[in-house]
C-alpha positions in Angstrom: 156.6 44.5 45.2 154.0 46.3 47.3 154.4 49.3 49.6 152.9 48.2 52.9 153.0 51.8 54.4 151.4 53.3 51.4 148.7 50.5 51.3 148.0 51.2 55.0 147.6 54.9 54.2 145.1 54.2 51.4 143.1 51.8 53.5 143.1 54.0 56.6 142.1 57.2 54.8 139.8 55.5 52.2 138.3 52.2 53.5 136.6 51.7 50.1 140.1 51.2 48.6 140.6 48.2 51.0 137.2 46.8 50.0 138.3 46.9 46.3 141.6 45.3 47.1 143.8 48.2 46.0 147.5 47.7 46.7 150.1 50.5 46.7 153.3 50.0 44.8 155.0 53.3 45.8 154.0 56.6 47.2 155.8 60.0 47.3 155.2 63.6 46.4 156.2 63.2 42.7 154.6 59.8 42.0 152.0 57.5 43.6 151.4 54.0 42.0 148.8 51.5 43.0 147.1 48.5 41.4 143.8 46.7 41.3 143.6 43.0 40.5 141.1 41.9 37.9 138.3 40.0 39.6 135.1 38.8 38.1 133.1 40.5 40.9 134.4 43.9 39.6 133.6 43.3 36.0 130.8 44.0 33.5 129.0 41.1 31.9 131.7 41.1 29.1 134.5 40.3 31.6 136.1 43.8 31.5 136.9 45.6 34.8 134.0 48.0 35.4 134.7 51.7 34.6 133.7 52.6 38.1 136.3 50.3 39.6 139.0 51.9 37.3 137.8 55.3 38.3 137.9 54.4 42.0 141.5 53.2 41.5 142.5 56.4 39.7 140.6 58.7 42.2 142.2 57.0 45.2 145.7 57.2 43.7 145.2 60.8 42.7 143.8 61.7 46.1 146.9 60.4 47.9 149.1 62.2 45.4 147.2 65.4 46.1 147.4 64.8 49.9 151.2 64.4 49.7 151.4 67.7 47.8 149.3 69.8 50.3 150.4 73.3 50.9 151.5 74.3 54.4 148.4 74.3 56.7 146.3 72.0 54.4 144.4 69.4 56.3 143.3 67.2 53.5 141.7 67.2 50.0 138.4 66.3 48.3 137.8 65.7 44.6 135.9 68.5 43.0 136.3 67.5 39.4 137.4 64.4 37.5 137.7 63.7 33.8 138.3 60.2 32.6 139.0 58.9 29.1 138.7 55.1 28.8 140.9 53.7 26.0 140.8 49.9 26.4 139.5 47.2 28.6 141.3 45.2 31.3 140.2 41.6 31.1 142.9 39.9 33.3 145.9 40.7 35.5 146.1 44.1 37.1 145.2 47.7 36.3 148.1 49.9 37.5 147.5 53.6 38.2 150.3 56.2 38.3 149.5 59.7 39.6 151.6 62.8 39.3 150.9 66.4 40.4 150.4 68.9 37.6 149.7 71.9 39.9 150.0 72.2 43.7 148.5 75.5 44.7 147.1 77.0 47.9 143.4 76.1 47.1 143.6 73.3 44.5 145.9 70.4 43.6 145.6 69.1 40.0 146.7 65.5 39.4 147.1 63.5 36.3 146.7 59.7 36.5 147.4 57.1 33.9 146.1 53.5 34.2 147.9 50.8 32.3 147.3 47.1 31.9 149.9 44.3 32.5 151.2 44.8 29.0 151.9 48.5 29.7 149.1 49.6 27.4 147.2 52.7 28.4 143.8 51.9 29.7 142.6 55.2 30.9 143.8 58.8 31.4 142.3 60.8 34.3 142.8 64.5 35.2 141.3 65.5 38.6 141.1 68.6 40.7 141.3 68.3 44.4 140.2 71.1 46.7 142.5 71.8 49.6 140.7 71.5 53.0 
């Protein structure tokens, strides 16, 4: 089941997420989950979701998680560092990203995101640092 309010938040704050078709499953300070449906237009020649599409899913999900963990007075965030490990391909179904805050400080928010396939297998692990604006 999708989270219409969360999906609206993604699409309003990051129009690129709407273009990709990212849907939010849940959003809150401790966990943000979203998904991206496999589509041939987002794939490599081998039929796997492109790494850039997976990174965009993870970055968008992590950005909202960071935003929801802003310190008092914080206006927004921007990604200053992102590290991705790709572990397997997504060739059908959905890629589902789950982001959790590791550190919510005054100047930076560090978020860890896991991307899984429909079988629950880990596809990618992303750690990103978001600067507080």
